[in-house]
N, C-alpha and C positions, 0 to 999 in steps of 0.2 A: 845803565840799561834803560832804554825808553820804556815807558809804562803802557804804550799802546801795542796792540797785537795785530798782526797781518795774517791773512789766510793765503799762504803760498802753496802751490802744488809742489810735487817733487821735482828735483833738478836732476837731469840725467848727466852721465859722464861726458865730459868735454864741453859742457855748456857755459863754463866760466873761463875767460881768457885772462891769464896772469901776465902782467908786464914785468919781466925780470931782466935785470942786467944793469951794469954801471951803478948808478946811485938809486936804483929802484928794486924793491923786494916785495914780498907778499906775506900775508899772515892768514892762517887758518885757525879758528877757535873751535875745538870740538866740544860738544855739549851732549846732554841727554835729550831724548825726544820731548821731555816736558817743557823745553824752551822753544819748541817749534813756533816760528812766527815772531818771537821776541827780537828786539833790536839790542845789540850789545855795542856800547860806545867804547872807543879807544881814543887816546890822545898822545901825541908825541911829547916827551918830557919837557921840551923847551917851548911848548905852545899851550895856550889855554883852549884853543879851538879843538872840538871833538868831532869825530866822524863815527858813523854807525853802519852796521850791516845786520840784516835779518838772518836769524837761524833758519835754515831750510833743510828739508829732508833731501839727502843726496844718495842716489843709486850709484854704487860703485861696483867694480868687479867682484869684490868679496862680500857684497850685501848692501845694507842700508846704514847710513850714519847721518847724524845731524851736526851741522856746522855753520858758522858764519865765516865768510871769505872776504878779505880785504885785498883786492888784486893789484893795487898799484900804490905802494907806500914808499915814501922817502926813507932812506937809511936812517936809523936812529933807535933810541930806547923809547918804548911805548908803555903807557899804563893801560891796562884793561880794567874797565869800570864795572863793578858789581851793581851799583846804583848811582844816583847823582853825586854822591859824596864819598863813597867807599871804594877803594881799589880792590879788585879781585886778584890782581897780580901784575907782573911786569914781564916784558919780553923785548928782546933785541931783534931788529930787522936788519939784515945785511943785504948788500947789493947782489943780485943774481940768485937769490935763495928764497926758499919758503920757510918762514918761521911757524912753529906749531905750538899752540897753547891749549891745555886741557882745562875746561871750566871747572872750578871747585865744586865738590859735591855738597859742601855745607857753607853757610854764609860766614864771611870773615868777621872778626870782632868789630863792633861798631856799625854793622850794616843796618840800614833802616828798613 
């Protein structure tokens, strides 16, 4: 997770376009509001390069939630990073689908 913080306003329903199909999927990481503005990094298991997305407040039909959205990911297994060196978990992204990951409520062993 990046250590800098952004001040984003709320995101309304329909404001994120997901590119789904073929060899492309998406990932949504659900968090608590305490992570609002934080960036969460992910990496495909066969790559060192990481990508990140900011946690934003999202207004949806049933209320408000906080999440980071990765709209256009290549199919594969991904690591979700708690910090620079500690995984928070793993998730598989499949083509044409949205993978969902719930951010852990407590830090994993070895987290810095």
